[in-house]
N, CA, C and O atoms as a Tripos MOL2 file, in Angstrom:
@<TRIPOS>MOLECULE
protein
  272   271    68     0     0
PROTEIN
NO_CHARGES

@<TRIPOS>ATOM
      1 N           0.8100   -1.2020    0.0000 N.3       1 UNK1
      2 CA          0.0000    0.0000    0.0000 C.3       1 UNK1
      3 C           0.8540    1.2670    0.0000 C.2       1 UNK1
      4 O           0.4240    2.2930   -0.5270 O.2       1 UNK1
      5 N           2.0460    1.2160    0.5770 N.am      2 UNK2
      6 CA          2.8760    2.4160    0.6460 C.3       2 UNK2
      7 C           3.4040    2.7980   -0.7300 C.2       2 UNK2
      8 O           3.6870    3.9690   -0.9800 O.2       2 UNK2
      9 N           3.5400    1.8140   -1.6330 N.am      3 UNK3
     10 CA          4.0500    2.1320   -2.9690 C.3       3 UNK3
     11 C           3.0810    3.0320   -3.7250 C.2       3 UNK3
     12 O           3.5030    3.8100   -4.5800 O.2       3 UNK3
     13 N           1.7910    2.9370   -3.4230 N.am      4 UNK4
     14 CA          0.8060    3.7890   -4.0870 C.3       4 UNK4
     15 C           0.9990    5.2530   -3.6890 C.2       4 UNK4
     16 O           0.7990    6.1540   -4.5040 O.2       4 UNK4
     17 N           1.3780    5.4790   -2.4620 N.am      5 UNK5
     18 CA          1.6590    6.8310   -2.0100 C.3       5 UNK5
     19 C           2.8640    7.3950   -2.7530 C.2       5 UNK5
     20 O           2.8510    8.5500   -3.1790 O.2       5 UNK5
     21 N           3.9140    6.5730   -2.9110 N.am      6 UNK6
     22 CA          5.0990    7.0330   -3.6230 C.3       6 UNK6
     23 C           4.8100    7.2760   -5.0890 C.2       6 UNK6
     24 O           5.3680    8.2000   -5.6810 O.2       6 UNK6
     25 N           3.9510    6.4680   -5.6880 N.am      7 UNK7
     26 CA          3.5560    6.6810   -7.0840 C.3       7 UNK7
     27 C           2.7910    7.9950   -7.2100 C.2       7 UNK7
     28 O           3.0290    8.7630   -8.1430 O.2       7 UNK7
     29 N           1.8810    8.2570   -6.2870 N.am      8 UNK8
     30 CA          1.1130    9.5070   -6.3080 C.3       8 UNK8
     31 C           2.0380   10.7060   -6.1130 C.2       8 UNK8
     32 O           1.8790   11.7230   -6.7900 O.2       8 UNK8
     33 N           2.9950   10.6010   -5.2040 N.am      9 UNK9
     34 CA          3.9470   11.6880   -4.9810 C.3       9 UNK9
     35 C           4.7890   11.9130   -6.2360 C.2       9 UNK9
     36 O           5.0570   13.0540   -6.6130 O.2       9 UNK9
     37 N           5.2010   10.8260   -6.8750 N.am     10 UNK10
     38 CA          5.9830   10.9340   -8.1110 C.3      10 UNK10
     39 C           5.2140   11.5900   -9.2350 C.2      10 UNK10
     40 O           5.7700   12.4040   -9.9730 O.2      10 UNK10
     41 N           3.9510   11.2510   -9.3790 N.am     11 UNK11
     42 CA          3.1190   11.8430  -10.4320 C.3      11 UNK11
     43 C           2.9220   13.3320  -10.1670 C.2      11 UNK11
     44 O           3.0140   14.1410  -11.0910 O.2      11 UNK11
     45 N           2.6560   13.6950   -8.9360 N.am     12 UNK12
     46 CA          2.4720   15.1100   -8.5900 C.3      12 UNK12
     47 C           3.7750   15.8730   -8.8030 C.2      12 UNK12
     48 O           3.7590   16.9890   -9.3240 O.2      12 UNK12
     49 N           4.9030   15.2840   -8.4060 N.am     13 UNK13
     50 CA          6.1940   15.9500   -8.5950 C.3      13 UNK13
     51 C           6.4980   16.1260  -10.0770 C.2      13 UNK13
     52 O           7.0040   17.1730  -10.4800 O.2      13 UNK13
     53 N           6.1970   15.1200  -10.8920 N.am     14 UNK14
     54 CA          6.4370   15.2260  -12.3370 C.3      14 UNK14
     55 C           5.5500   16.3010  -12.9510 C.2      14 UNK14
     56 O           5.9980   17.0560  -13.8140 O.2      14 UNK14
     57 N           4.3030   16.3760  -12.5150 N.am     15 UNK15
     58 CA          3.3940   17.3960  -13.0420 C.3      15 UNK15
     59 C           3.8670   18.8010  -12.6520 C.2      15 UNK15
     60 O           3.8350   19.7160  -13.4750 O.2      15 UNK15
     61 N           4.3010   18.9720  -11.4150 N.am     16 UNK16
     62 CA          4.8120   20.2770  -10.9840 C.3      16 UNK16
     63 C           6.0850   20.6460  -11.7340 C.2      16 UNK16
     64 O           6.2740   21.8070  -12.0970 O.2      16 UNK16
     65 N           6.9470   19.6850  -11.9660 N.am     17 UNK17
     66 CA          8.1730   19.9410  -12.7090 C.3      17 UNK17
     67 C           7.8690   20.3290  -14.1500 C.2      17 UNK17
     68 O           8.4830   21.2510  -14.6870 O.2      17 UNK17
     69 N           6.9360   19.6400  -14.7720 N.am     18 UNK18
     70 CA          6.5320   19.9720  -16.1430 C.3      18 UNK18
     71 C           5.9260   21.3680  -16.2060 C.2      18 UNK18
     72 O           6.2140   22.1300  -17.1280 O.2      18 UNK18
     73 N           5.0960   21.7010  -15.2370 N.am     19 UNK19
     74 CA          4.4960   23.0310  -15.1840 C.3      19 UNK19
     75 C           5.5660   24.1080  -15.0160 C.2      19 UNK19
     76 O           5.5220   25.1400  -15.6850 O.2      19 UNK19
     77 N           6.5220   23.8700  -14.1260 N.am     20 UNK20
     78 CA          7.5900   24.8460  -13.8830 C.3      20 UNK20
     79 C           8.4550   25.0320  -15.1230 C.2      20 UNK20
     80 O           8.8430   26.1540  -15.4470 O.2      20 UNK20
     81 N           8.7590   23.9440  -15.8160 N.am     21 UNK21
     82 CA          9.5770   24.0410  -17.0200 C.3      21 UNK21
     83 C           8.8610   24.8320  -18.1050 C.2      21 UNK21
     84 O           9.4800   25.6680  -18.7620 O.2      21 UNK21
     85 N           7.5800   24.5870  -18.3040 N.am     22 UNK22
     86 CA          6.8480   25.3300  -19.3360 C.3      22 UNK22
     87 C           6.7360   26.8060  -18.9780 C.2      22 UNK22
     88 O           6.8240   27.6590  -19.8610 O.2      22 UNK22
     89 N           6.5450   27.1210  -17.7070 N.am     23 UNK23
     90 CA          6.4790   28.5320  -17.2940 C.3      23 UNK23
     91 C           7.8310   29.2270  -17.4690 C.2      23 UNK23
     92 O           7.8830   30.3850  -17.8810 O.2      23 UNK23
     93 N           8.9120   28.5330  -17.1610 N.am     24 UNK24
     94 CA         10.2450   29.1230  -17.3100 C.3      24 UNK24
     95 C          10.5930   29.3180  -18.7880 C.2      24 UNK24
     96 O          11.2460   30.3000  -19.1410 O.2      24 UNK24
     97 N          10.1710   28.4090  -19.6430 N.am     25 UNK25
     98 CA         10.4290   28.5790  -21.0720 C.3      25 UNK25
     99 C           9.6520   29.7750  -21.6040 C.2      25 UNK25
    100 O          10.1630   30.5330  -22.4280 O.2      25 UNK25
    101 N           8.4130   29.9460  -21.1330 N.am     26 UNK26
    102 CA          7.6240   31.1020  -21.5570 C.3      26 UNK26
    103 C           8.2670   32.3900  -21.0360 C.2      26 UNK26
    104 O           8.3490   33.3820  -21.7600 O.2      26 UNK26
    105 N           8.7190   32.3710  -19.7850 N.am     27 UNK27
    106 CA          9.3650   33.5550  -19.2190 C.3      27 UNK27
    107 C          10.6430   33.8970  -19.9800 C.2      27 UNK27
    108 O          10.9380   35.0730  -20.1900 O.2      27 UNK27
    109 N          11.4020   32.8870  -20.3960 N.am     28 UNK28
    110 CA         12.6160   33.1400  -21.1660 C.3      28 UNK28
    111 C          12.2710   33.7540  -22.5200 C.2      28 UNK28
    112 O          12.9720   34.6480  -22.9950 O.2      28 UNK28
    113 N          11.2030   33.2800  -23.1350 N.am     29 UNK29
    114 CA         10.7700   33.8310  -24.4200 C.3      29 UNK29
    115 C          10.3660   35.3030  -24.2730 C.2      29 UNK29
    116 O          10.7380   36.1370  -25.0990 O.2      29 UNK29
    117 N           9.6150   35.6150  -23.2320 N.am     30 UNK30
    118 CA          9.1980   36.9970  -22.9870 C.3      30 UNK30
    119 C          10.4160   37.8690  -22.6930 C.2      30 UNK30
    120 O          10.5090   38.9890  -23.1950 O.2      30 UNK30
    121 N          11.3390   37.3740  -21.8940 N.am     31 UNK31
    122 CA         12.5490   38.1260  -21.5730 C.3      31 UNK31
    123 C          13.3650   38.3930  -22.8320 C.2      31 UNK31
    124 O          13.8790   39.4960  -23.0170 O.2      31 UNK31
    125 N          13.4860   37.3940  -23.6950 N.am     32 UNK32
    126 CA         14.2190   37.5820  -24.9430 C.3      32 UNK32
    127 C          13.5420   38.6210  -25.8280 C.2      32 UNK32
    128 O          14.2200   39.4150  -26.4800 O.2      32 UNK32
    129 N          12.2110   38.6250  -25.8570 N.am     33 UNK33
    130 CA         11.4960   39.6280  -26.6430 C.3      33 UNK33
    131 C          11.7250   41.0330  -26.0930 C.2      33 UNK33
    132 O          11.8610   41.9840  -26.8630 O.2      33 UNK33
    133 N          11.7690   41.1710  -24.7800 N.am     34 UNK34
    134 CA         11.9500   42.4840  -24.1750 C.3      34 UNK34
    135 C          13.3640   42.9980  -24.3980 C.2      34 UNK34
    136 O          13.5570   44.1810  -24.6790 O.2      34 UNK34
    137 N          14.3380   42.1320  -24.2760 N.am     35 UNK35
    138 CA         15.7360   42.5620  -24.3440 C.3      35 UNK35
    139 C          16.3400   42.4640  -25.7320 C.2      35 UNK35
    140 O          17.5440   42.6670  -25.8870 O.2      35 UNK35
    141 N          15.5530   42.1620  -26.7350 N.am     36 UNK36
    142 CA         16.0670   42.0590  -28.1010 C.3      36 UNK36
    143 C          16.3870   43.4590  -28.6100 C.2      36 UNK36
    144 O          15.4810   44.2410  -28.8980 O.2      36 UNK36
    145 N          17.6860   43.7770  -28.7230 N.am     37 UNK37
    146 CA         18.1210   45.1390  -29.0020 C.3      37 UNK37
    147 C          18.0910   45.4460  -30.4950 C.2      37 UNK37
    148 O          17.8390   46.5900  -30.8730 O.2      37 UNK37
    149 N          18.3400   44.4640  -31.3500 N.am     38 UNK38
    150 CA         18.4530   44.7160  -32.7800 C.3      38 UNK38
    151 C          17.1180   45.0700  -33.4400 C.2      38 UNK38
    152 O          17.1010   45.6530  -34.5240 O.2      38 UNK38
    153 N          16.0240   44.7290  -32.8090 N.am     39 UNK39
    154 CA         14.7130   44.9850  -33.3950 C.3      39 UNK39
    155 C          14.3940   46.4770  -33.3370 C.2      39 UNK39
    156 O          14.4820   47.0800  -32.2680 O.2      39 UNK39
    157 N          14.0250   47.0840  -34.4660 N.am     40 UNK40
    158 CA         13.6900   48.5160  -34.4370 C.3      40 UNK40
    159 C          12.3590   48.7450  -33.7140 C.2      40 UNK40
    160 O          11.4260   47.9500  -33.8220 O.2      40 UNK40
    161 N          12.3040   49.8300  -32.9930 N.am     41 UNK41
    162 CA         11.0750   50.1820  -32.2800 C.3      41 UNK41
    163 C          10.0410   50.6800  -33.2790 C.2      41 UNK41
    164 O          10.3590   51.4740  -34.1640 O.2      41 UNK41
    165 N           8.8270   50.2220  -33.1410 N.am     42 UNK42
    166 CA          7.7740   50.6490  -34.0550 C.3      42 UNK42
    167 C           6.9890   51.7760  -33.4230 C.2      42 UNK42
    168 O           6.5900   51.6980  -32.2610 O.2      42 UNK42
    169 N           6.7740   52.8110  -34.1850 N.am     43 UNK43
    170 CA          6.0230   53.9640  -33.6980 C.3      43 UNK43
    171 C           4.5220   53.7110  -33.8130 C.2      43 UNK43
    172 O           3.7280   54.4480  -33.2300 O.2      43 UNK43
    173 N           4.1280   52.6880  -34.5480 N.am     44 UNK44
    174 CA          2.7010   52.4130  -34.7290 C.3      44 UNK44
    175 C           2.0480   52.0420  -33.4040 C.2      44 UNK44
    176 O           0.9140   52.4400  -33.1370 O.2      44 UNK44
    177 N           2.7510   51.2900  -32.5830 N.am     45 UNK45
    178 CA          2.1870   50.8960  -31.2930 C.3      45 UNK45
    179 C           1.9890   52.1180  -30.4030 C.2      45 UNK45
    180 O           0.9680   52.2200  -29.7230 O.2      45 UNK45
    181 N           2.9280   53.0300  -30.3930 N.am     46 UNK46
    182 CA          2.8210   54.2430  -29.5840 C.3      46 UNK46
    183 C           1.6770   55.1130  -30.1060 C.2      46 UNK46
    184 O           0.9020   55.6630  -29.3230 O.2      46 UNK46
    185 N           1.5780   55.2310  -31.4130 N.am     47 UNK47
    186 CA          0.4990   56.0350  -31.9890 C.3      47 UNK47
    187 C          -0.8620   55.4370  -31.6780 C.2      47 UNK47
    188 O          -1.8170   56.1700  -31.4230 O.2      47 UNK47
    189 N          -0.9600   54.1210  -31.6960 N.am     48 UNK48
    190 CA         -2.2360   53.4800  -31.3870 C.3      48 UNK48
    191 C          -2.6230   53.7430  -29.9410 C.2      48 UNK48
    192 O          -3.7920   53.9940  -29.6460 O.2      48 UNK48
    193 N          -1.6570   53.6880  -29.0430 N.am     49 UNK49
    194 CA         -1.9330   53.9600  -27.6330 C.3      49 UNK49
    195 C          -2.3900   55.4030  -27.4320 C.2      49 UNK49
    196 O          -3.3380   55.6500  -26.6870 O.2      49 UNK49
    197 N          -1.7320   56.3540  -28.0850 N.am     50 UNK50
    198 CA         -2.1320   57.7550  -27.9810 C.3      50 UNK50
    199 C          -3.5240   57.9690  -28.5700 C.2      50 UNK50
    200 O          -4.3170   58.7440  -28.0360 O.2      50 UNK50
    201 N          -3.8110   57.2920  -29.6530 N.am     51 UNK51
    202 CA         -5.1280   57.4210  -30.2830 C.3      51 UNK51
    203 C          -6.2210   56.9010  -29.3530 C.2      51 UNK51
    204 O          -7.2620   57.5400  -29.2010 O.2      51 UNK51
    205 N          -5.9930   55.7500  -28.7320 N.am     52 UNK52
    206 CA         -7.0030   55.1940  -27.8190 C.3      52 UNK52
    207 C          -7.1870   56.0680  -26.5850 C.2      52 UNK52
    208 O          -8.3090   56.2310  -26.1040 O.2      52 UNK52
    209 N          -6.1030   56.6290  -26.0720 N.am     53 UNK53
    210 CA         -6.2200   57.5070  -24.9000 C.3      53 UNK53
    211 C          -6.9640   58.7880  -25.2260 C.2      53 UNK53
    212 O          -7.7100   59.2930  -24.3870 O.2      53 UNK53
    213 N          -6.7810   59.3210  -26.4140 N.am     54 UNK54
    214 CA         -7.4500   60.5680  -26.7650 C.3      54 UNK54
    215 C          -8.9490   60.3620  -26.9860 C.2      54 UNK54
    216 O          -9.7310   61.3010  -26.8310 O.2      54 UNK54
    217 N          -9.3490   59.1600  -27.3410 N.am     55 UNK55
    218 CA        -10.7720   58.8880  -27.5820 C.3      55 UNK55
    219 C         -11.4680   58.2440  -26.3890 C.2      55 UNK55
    220 O         -12.6180   57.8190  -26.4990 O.2      55 UNK55
    221 N         -10.7930   58.1670  -25.2670 N.am     56 UNK56
    222 CA        -11.4010   57.6070  -24.0710 C.3      56 UNK56
    223 C         -12.3560   58.6430  -23.4840 C.2      56 UNK56
    224 O         -11.9950   59.8170  -23.3950 O.2      56 UNK56
    225 N         -13.5550   58.2470  -23.0840 N.am     57 UNK57
    226 CA        -14.4820   59.2380  -22.5080 C.3      57 UNK57
    227 C         -13.9560   59.7870  -21.1870 C.2      57 UNK57
    228 O         -13.3350   59.0710  -20.4010 O.2      57 UNK57
    229 N         -14.2140   61.0570  -20.9620 N.am     58 UNK58
    230 CA        -13.7630   61.7170  -19.7380 C.3      58 UNK58
    231 C         -14.5920   61.2040  -18.5620 C.2      58 UNK58
    232 O         -15.7970   60.9970  -18.7000 O.2      58 UNK58
    233 N         -13.9610   61.0000  -17.4140 N.am     59 UNK59
    234 CA        -14.7210   60.5460  -16.2450 C.3      59 UNK59
    235 C         -15.6450   61.6570  -15.7460 C.2      59 UNK59
    236 O         -15.3530   62.8420  -15.9040 O.2      59 UNK59
    237 N         -16.7370   61.2620  -15.1560 N.am     60 UNK60
    238 CA        -17.6940   62.2210  -14.6160 C.3      60 UNK60
    239 C         -17.1200   62.7890  -13.3190 C.2      60 UNK60
    240 O         -17.1220   62.1140  -12.2900 O.2      60 UNK60
    241 N         -16.6300   64.0290  -13.3660 N.am     61 UNK61
    242 CA        -15.9500   64.6160  -12.2030 C.3      61 UNK61
    243 C         -16.9470   64.9430  -11.0750 C.2      61 UNK61
    244 O         -16.5690   64.9380   -9.9030 O.2      61 UNK61
    245 N         -18.2080   65.2260  -11.4170 N.am     62 UNK62
    246 CA        -19.1970   65.5410  -10.3700 C.3      62 UNK62
    247 C         -19.4800   64.3180   -9.5270 C.2      62 UNK62
    248 O         -19.7940   64.4490   -8.3440 O.2      62 UNK62
    249 N         -19.3790   63.1570  -10.0900 N.am     63 UNK63
    250 CA        -19.6520   61.9230   -9.3580 C.3      63 UNK63
    251 C         -18.6010   61.7160   -8.2590 C.2      63 UNK63
    252 O         -18.9070   61.1280   -7.2210 O.2      63 UNK63
    253 N         -17.3980   62.1810   -8.4680 N.am     64 UNK64
    254 CA        -16.3310   61.9630   -7.5040 C.3      64 UNK64
    255 C         -16.3750   62.9760   -6.3620 C.2      64 UNK64
    256 O         -15.7330   62.7610   -5.3340 O.2      64 UNK64
    257 N         -17.1050   64.0590   -6.5140 N.am     65 UNK65
    258 CA        -17.1380   65.0840   -5.4700 C.3      65 UNK65
    259 C         -18.2160   64.8440   -4.4240 C.2      65 UNK65
    260 O         -18.1790   65.4450   -3.3510 O.2      65 UNK65
    261 N         -19.1580   63.9880   -4.7170 N.am     66 UNK66
    262 CA        -20.2510   63.7560   -3.7620 C.3      66 UNK66
    263 C         -19.7710   62.9480   -2.5720 C.2      66 UNK66
    264 O         -18.9500   62.0410   -2.7070 O.2      66 UNK66
    265 N         -20.2880   63.2860   -1.4190 N.am     67 UNK67
    266 CA        -19.9680   62.5530   -0.1950 C.3      67 UNK67
    267 C         -21.2640   62.0130    0.3810 C.2      67 UNK67
    268 O         -22.2070   62.7540    0.6570 O.2      67 UNK67
    269 N         -21.2810   60.6830    0.5560 N.am     68 UNK68
    270 CA        -22.4170   60.0530    1.1780 C.3      68 UNK68
    271 C         -23.5230   59.9220    0.2820 C.2      68 UNK68
    272 O         -24.5700   59.4020    0.6660 O.2      68 UNK68
@<TRIPOS>BOND
     1     1     2 1
     2     2     3 1
     3     3     4 2
     4     3     5 am
     5     5     6 1
     6     6     7 1
     7     7     8 2
     8     7     9 am
     9     9    10 1
    10    10    11 1
    11    11    12 2
    12    11    13 am
    13    13    14 1
    14    14    15 1
    15    15    16 2
    16    15    17 am
    17    17    18 1
    18    18    19 1
    19    19    20 2
    20    19    21 am
    21    21    22 1
    22    22    23 1
    23    23    24 2
    24    23    25 am
    25    25    26 1
    26    26    27 1
    27    27    28 2
    28    27    29 am
    29    29    30 1
    30    30    31 1
    31    31    32 2
    32    31    33 am
    33    33    34 1
    34    34    35 1
    35    35    36 2
    36    35    37 am
    37    37    38 1
    38    38    39 1
    39    39    40 2
    40    39    41 am
    41    41    42 1
    42    42    43 1
    43    43    44 2
    44    43    45 am
    45    45    46 1
    46    46    47 1
    47    47    48 2
    48    47    49 am
    49    49    50 1
    50    50    51 1
    51    51    52 2
    52    51    53 am
    53    53    54 1
    54    54    55 1
    55    55    56 2
    56    55    57 am
    57    57    58 1
    58    58    59 1
    59    59    60 2
    60    59    61 am
    61    61    62 1
    62    62    63 1
    63    63    64 2
    64    63    65 am
    65    65    66 1
    66    66    67 1
    67    67    68 2
    68    67    69 am
    69    69    70 1
    70    70    71 1
    71    71    72 2
    72    71    73 am
    73    73    74 1
    74    74    75 1
    75    75    76 2
    76    75    77 am
    77    77    78 1
    78    78    79 1
    79    79    80 2
    80    79    81 am
    81    81    82 1
    82    82    83 1
    83    83    84 2
    84    83    85 am
    85    85    86 1
    86    86    87 1
    87    87    88 2
    88    87    89 am
    89    89    90 1
    90    90    91 1
    91    91    92 2
    92    91    93 am
    93    93    94 1
    94    94    95 1
    95    95    96 2
    96    95    97 am
    97    97    98 1
    98    98    99 1
    99    99   100 2
   100    99   101 am
   101   101   102 1
   102   102   103 1
   103   103   104 2
   104   103   105 am
   105   105   106 1
   106   106   107 1
   107   107   108 2
   108   107   109 am
   109   109   110 1
   110   110   111 1
   111   111   112 2
   112   111   113 am
   113   113   114 1
   114   114   115 1
   115   115   116 2
   116   115   117 am
   117   117   118 1
   118   118   119 1
   119   119   120 2
   120   119   121 am
   121   121   122 1
   122   122   123 1
   123   123   124 2
   124   123   125 am
   125   125   126 1
   126   126   127 1
   127   127   128 2
   128   127   129 am
   129   129   130 1
   130   130   131 1
   131   131   132 2
   132   131   133 am
   133   133   134 1
   134   134   135 1
   135   135   136 2
   136   135   137 am
   137   137   138 1
   138   138   139 1
   139   139   140 2
   140   139   141 am
   141   141   142 1
   142   142   143 1
   143   143   144 2
   144   143   145 am
   145   145   146 1
   146   146   147 1
   147   147   148 2
   148   147   149 am
   149   149   150 1
   150   150   151 1
   151   151   152 2
   152   151   153 am
   153   153   154 1
   154   154   155 1
   155   155   156 2
   156   155   157 am
   157   157   158 1
   158   158   159 1
   159   159   160 2
   160   159   161 am
   161   161   162 1
   162   162   163 1
   163   163   164 2
   164   163   165 am
   165   165   166 1
   166   166   167 1
   167   167   168 2
   168   167   169 am
   169   169   170 1
   170   170   171 1
   171   171   172 2
   172   171   173 am
   173   173   174 1
   174   174   175 1
   175   175   176 2
   176   175   177 am
   177   177   178 1
   178   178   179 1
   179   179   180 2
   180   179   181 am
   181   181   182 1
   182   182   183 1
   183   183   184 2
   184   183   185 am
   185   185   186 1
   186   186   187 1
   187   187   188 2
   188   187   189 am
   189   189   190 1
   190   190   191 1
   191   191   192 2
   192   191   193 am
   193   193   194 1
   194   194   195 1
   195   195   196 2
   196   195   197 am
   197   197   198 1
   198   198   199 1
   199   199   200 2
   200   199   201 am
   201   201   202 1
   202   202   203 1
   203   203   204 2
   204   203   205 am
   205   205   206 1
   206   206   207 1
   207   207   208 2
   208   207   209 am
   209   209   210 1
   210   210   211 1
   211   211   212 2
   212   211   213 am
   213   213   214 1
   214   214   215 1
   215   215   216 2
   216   215   217 am
   217   217   218 1
   218   218   219 1
   219   219   220 2
   220   219   221 am
   221   221   222 1
   222   222   223 1
   223   223   224 2
   224   223   225 am
   225   225   226 1
   226   226   227 1
   227   227   228 2
   228   227   229 am
   229   229   230 1
   230   230   231 1
   231   231   232 2
   232   231   233 am
   233   233   234 1
   234   234   235 1
   235   235   236 2
   236   235   237 am
   237   237   238 1
   238   238   239 1
   239   239   240 2
   240   239   241 am
   241   241   242 1
   242   242   243 1
   243   243   244 2
   244   243   245 am
   245   245   246 1
   246   246   247 1
   247   247   248 2
   248   247   249 am
   249   249   250 1
   250   250   251 1
   251   251   252 2
   252   251   253 am
   253   253   254 1
   254   254   255 1
   255   255   256 2
   256   255   257 am
   257   257   258 1
   258   258   259 1
   259   259   260 2
   260   259   261 am
   261   261   262 1
   262   262   263 1
   263   263   264 2
   264   263   265 am
   265   265   266 1
   266   266   267 1
   267   267   268 2
   268   267   269 am
   269   269   270 1
   270   270   271 1
   271   271   272 2
@<TRIPOS>SUBSTRUCTURE
     1 UNK1         2 RESIDUE 1 A UNK
     2 UNK2         6 RESIDUE 1 A UNK
     3 UNK3        10 RESIDUE 1 A UNK
     4 UNK4        14 RESIDUE 1 A UNK
     5 UNK5        18 RESIDUE 1 A UNK
     6 UNK6        22 RESIDUE 1 A UNK
     7 UNK7        26 RESIDUE 1 A UNK
     8 UNK8        30 RESIDUE 1 A UNK
     9 UNK9        34 RESIDUE 1 A UNK
    10 UNK10       38 RESIDUE 1 A UNK
    11 UNK11       42 RESIDUE 1 A UNK
    12 UNK12       46 RESIDUE 1 A UNK
    13 UNK13       50 RESIDUE 1 A UNK
    14 UNK14       54 RESIDUE 1 A UNK
    15 UNK15       58 RESIDUE 1 A UNK
    16 UNK16       62 RESIDUE 1 A UNK
    17 UNK17       66 RESIDUE 1 A UNK
    18 UNK18       70 RESIDUE 1 A UNK
    19 UNK19       74 RESIDUE 1 A UNK
    20 UNK20       78 RESIDUE 1 A UNK
    21 UNK21       82 RESIDUE 1 A UNK
    22 UNK22       86 RESIDUE 1 A UNK
    23 UNK23       90 RESIDUE 1 A UNK
    24 UNK24       94 RESIDUE 1 A UNK
    25 UNK25       98 RESIDUE 1 A UNK
    26 UNK26      102 RESIDUE 1 A UNK
    27 UNK27      106 RESIDUE 1 A UNK
    28 UNK28      110 RESIDUE 1 A UNK
    29 UNK29      114 RESIDUE 1 A UNK
    30 UNK30      118 RESIDUE 1 A UNK
    31 UNK31      122 RESIDUE 1 A UNK
    32 UNK32      126 RESIDUE 1 A UNK
    33 UNK33      130 RESIDUE 1 A UNK
    34 UNK34      134 RESIDUE 1 A UNK
    35 UNK35      138 RESIDUE 1 A UNK
    36 UNK36      142 RESIDUE 1 A UNK
    37 UNK37      146 RESIDUE 1 A UNK
    38 UNK38      150 RESIDUE 1 A UNK
    39 UNK39      154 RESIDUE 1 A UNK
    40 UNK40      158 RESIDUE 1 A UNK
    41 UNK41      162 RESIDUE 1 A UNK
    42 UNK42      166 RESIDUE 1 A UNK
    43 UNK43      170 RESIDUE 1 A UNK
    44 UNK44      174 RESIDUE 1 A UNK
    45 UNK45      178 RESIDUE 1 A UNK
    46 UNK46      182 RESIDUE 1 A UNK
    47 UNK47      186 RESIDUE 1 A UNK
    48 UNK48      190 RESIDUE 1 A UNK
    49 UNK49      194 RESIDUE 1 A UNK
    50 UNK50      198 RESIDUE 1 A UNK
    51 UNK51      202 RESIDUE 1 A UNK
    52 UNK52      206 RESIDUE 1 A UNK
    53 UNK53      210 RESIDUE 1 A UNK
    54 UNK54      214 RESIDUE 1 A UNK
    55 UNK55      218 RESIDUE 1 A UNK
    56 UNK56      222 RESIDUE 1 A UNK
    57 UNK57      226 RESIDUE 1 A UNK
    58 UNK58      230 RESIDUE 1 A UNK
    59 UNK59      234 RESIDUE 1 A UNK
    60 UNK60      238 RESIDUE 1 A UNK
    61 UNK61      242 RESIDUE 1 A UNK
    62 UNK62      246 RESIDUE 1 A UNK
    63 UNK63      250 RESIDUE 1 A UNK
    64 UNK64      254 RESIDUE 1 A UNK
    65 UNK65      258 RESIDUE 1 A UNK
    66 UNK66      262 RESIDUE 1 A UNK
    67 UNK67      266 RESIDUE 1 A UNK
    68 UNK68      270 RESIDUE 1 A UNK
């Protein structure tokens, strides 16, 4: 009966190890994308962000001044 416990522990450990490896590979990919120096910066992404911010509706300032 004790071997079943060790098998269960082994399966859980293997699953956790597989999960950790996949997360670390994804993190390495993201890190490589961030630190990739040779890639030219695109201004389109910045322009899109500015465009979305300029078209965002203004918050209702009167709503924030009410108390109670």
